C-alpha positions in Angstrom: 105.0 118.0 116.4 104.8 117.5 112.6 102.5 114.5 113.2 100.3 116.5 115.6 100.0 119.3 113.0 99.2 116.7 110.3 96.4 115.4 112.6 95.1 118.9 113.0 95.1 119.3 109.3 93.2 116.1 108.9 90.6 117.5 111.4 90.3 120.6 109.3 89.8 118.5 106.1 87.0 116.6 107.9 85.3 119.9 108.8 85.5 121.1 105.1 84.2 117.8 103.8 81.3 117.6 106.3 80.5 121.2 106.6 81.0 122.5 103.0 81.4 119.8 100.4 78.6 117.3 101.5 76.0 120.0 102.0 76.9 121.6 98.7 76.5 118.3 96.9 73.2 117.6 98.6 72.0 121.0 97.6 72.5 120.3 94.0 75.6 122.5 93.5 78.1 121.7 90.8 79.9 118.5 91.9 83.1 119.5 90.2 83.0 123.0 91.5 82.4 121.9 95.1 85.1 119.2 94.9 87.7 121.6 93.4 87.0 124.5 95.7 87.0 122.2 98.8 90.1 120.4 97.7 92.0 123.7 97.2 91.0 124.9 100.6 92.0 121.6 102.3 95.4 121.4 100.5 96.2 125.1 101.2 95.6 124.7 105.0 97.0 121.2 105.3 100.3 121.8 103.5 101.1 125.1 105.3 100.0 123.7 108.7 102.0 120.5 108.4 105.1 121.8 106.6 105.2 125.5 107.5 105.1 128.6 105.2 108.0 128.5 102.8 108.9 128.5 99.2 109.3 124.7 99.3 105.7 124.3 100.6 104.5 126.9 98.1 106.1 124.9 95.2 104.4 121.7 96.5 101.1 123.6 96.8 101.3 124.9 93.2 102.0 121.4 91.9 99.2 120.0 94.0 96.7 122.6 92.6 97.7 121.9 89.1 97.5 118.2 89.7 94.0 118.6 91.1 93.1 120.5 87.9 94.5 117.7 85.7 92.6 115.1 87.7 89.4 117.1 87.5 89.6 117.4 83.7 90.4 113.8 83.3 87.6 112.8 85.6 85.0 114.7 83.8 86.2 113.4 80.4 86.5 109.8 81.5 83.1 109.6 83.2 81.5 111.0 80.0 83.5 108.9 77.6 82.9 105.7 79.6 79.1 106.6 79.8 79.1 105.9 83.5 75.9 106.7 85.4 77.4 107.0 88.9 74.7 104.7 90.3 76.5 101.4 90.3 75.4 100.3 93.7 72.4 100.5 96.2 73.8 103.7 97.7 73.1 105.5 94.4 69.5 104.2 94.5 69.0 105.5 98.0 70.5 108.9 97.1 68.1 109.1 94.1 65.2 108.6 96.5 66.1 111.2 99.1 68.2 113.6 97.0 66.9 113.5 93.5 68.5 116.8 92.6 72.0 115.2 92.6 73.9 114.9 89.4 75.4 111.5 89.8 77.9 111.8 87.0 79.3 115.0 88.6 79.2 113.2 92.0 81.4 110.4 90.5 83.8 113.0 89.1 84.0 114.8 92.5 84.7 111.4 94.2 87.6 110.9 91.8 89.1 114.3 92.8 88.7 113.7 96.5 90.0 110.2 96.4 93.4 111.3 95.0 94.1 114.2 97.4 96.2 112.3 100.0 98.5 110.6 97.5 98.8 113.8 95.4 99.9 115.7 98.5 102.5 113.0 99.3 104.0 113.1 95.8 104.2 116.9 95.5 105.7 117.6 98.9 108.2 114.8 98.3 109.3 116.3 94.9 109.6 119.8 96.3 111.7 118.5 99.3 113.9 116.4 97.0 114.7 119.5 94.8 115.5 121.6 97.9 117.8 118.9 99.3 119.6 118.6 95.9 120.3 122.3 95.9 121.6 122.2 99.5 123.9 119.3 98.7 125.1 120.7 95.4 125.0 124.6 95.3 126.8 124.7 91.9 124.3 122.4 90.1 122.3 124.1 87.4 118.5 124.3 87.5 118.3 121.9 84.5 120.5 119.3 86.3 118.4 119.7 89.5 115.2 119.1 87.5 116.7 116.1 85.8 117.9 114.5 89.1 114.6 115.4 90.8 112.7 113.6 88.0 114.8 110.5 88.6 113.6 110.5 92.2 110.0 111.2 91.0 109.9 108.3 88.6 110.7 105.8 91.3 108.3 107.4 93.7 105.4 107.6 91.3 105.7 104.0 90.3 105.3 102.8 93.9 102.5 105.3 94.5 100.4 104.1 91.6 100.8 100.5 92.9 99.5 101.8 96.2 96.4 103.3 94.6 95.6 100.2 92.5 96.0 97.8 95.4 93.9 100.0 97.7 91.0 100.0 95.2 91.4 96.3 94.6 91.2 95.6 98.3 88.1 97.8 98.6 86.4 96.1 95.7 87.5 92.6 96.7 84.0 91.4 97.5 82.7 92.6 94.2 85.6 90.8 92.4 84.7 87.6 94.1 81.1 87.9 93.1 82.0 88.6 89.5 84.3 85.6 89.5 81.5 83.3 90.8 79.3 84.5 87.9 81.9 83.1 85.5 81.4 86.0 83.1 83.9 86.8 80.3 86.5 89.4 81.3 85.2 91.9 78.8 81.7 91.8 80.4 83.3 92.1 83.9 85.2 95.2 82.9 82.2 96.8 81.3 80.0 96.5 84.4 79.2 99.8 86.0 80.7 99.0 89.4 84.0 97.8 88.1 84.2 100.5 85.4 83.9 103.2 88.0 86.9 101.8 89.9 88.9 101.5 86.7 88.1 105.1 85.7 88.8 106.3 89.2 92.1 104.6 89.3 93.3 105.7 85.9 92.2 109.3 86.4 93.9 109.6 89.8 97.1 107.8 88.5 97.4 110.1 85.4 96.9 113.2 87.6 99.7 111.9 89.9 102.0 111.3 87.0 101.4 114.8 85.6 102.0 116.4 89.0 105.6 115.0 89.2 107.2 117.0 86.4 105.0 120.0 87.2 106.1 120.2 90.8 109.7 119.4 90.0 109.8 122.2 87.4 108.2 124.7 89.8 110.6 123.7 92.7 113.7 123.9 90.4 112.7 127.3 89.3 112.3 128.6 92.8 115.3 127.3 94.6 118.4 129.5 95.1 120.4 130.2 92.0 123.5 128.1 91.2 126.9 129.2 92.2 126.1 130.4 95.7 128.6 129.3 98.5 127.3 126.4 100.7 126.7 128.6 103.7 124.7 131.1 101.7 122.8 128.3 100.0 121.9 126.9 103.4 120.7 130.3 104.6 118.7 130.7 101.4 117.0 127.4 102.1 116.2 128.1 105.7 115.6 131.8 105.5 114.5 133.7 108.5 112.6 131.9 111.3 113.4 128.5 109.7 111.4 129.0 106.6 112.6 128.4 103.0 112.3 132.1 102.0 115.7 133.5 101.0 116.8 136.4 103.4 116.5 139.9 102.0 
């Protein structure tokens, strides 16, 4: 059932992407604004649909939204600092012909935000769940101890997640890397090319946003779990709440 709900959430995300974000970008709207609004709507529905309405899900959602904000700010700054044009391939040239009102730098920043959504969702929901499970297993543990132990889990998780992002981008750009290798250009020139620079900026901005989301989500979750000292049975009821949610009973 959880998998079916996740697929329904994926379908909703496709509707938002195709029905709102792409038309907004083609109409010349702010790329960052469209990406942030669309991402917030997607994450709001996807998280609650797949994981149910609860304090745990709300903590993950809050961490996700703040992670999106960090990624957006980093994306805007990095694109400007690296002086990227957003037109590193023939797709940009075609878009310039048929949609000349597009801001290609903002489009690149929007792509950075959208590209990191799935992994950001994975990291935040895992951190929130880890904190809730720690409280369930140790009702007397203080919030500070829960945060510290949750961060230990997060450090291991974020390392493997960043590897996933880097290897995914490397696999996507493998053909470009082969061509650049055949040109036998110095590594400094290779890294400064628009096509590879965009991938480097996209990877770093997404990775930093993910790293920032770990302590943010862990802190929010640790602040919203049941207080320490509750009996195990009461702690369990506080975690589940009424109707199977994580909301403590009144």
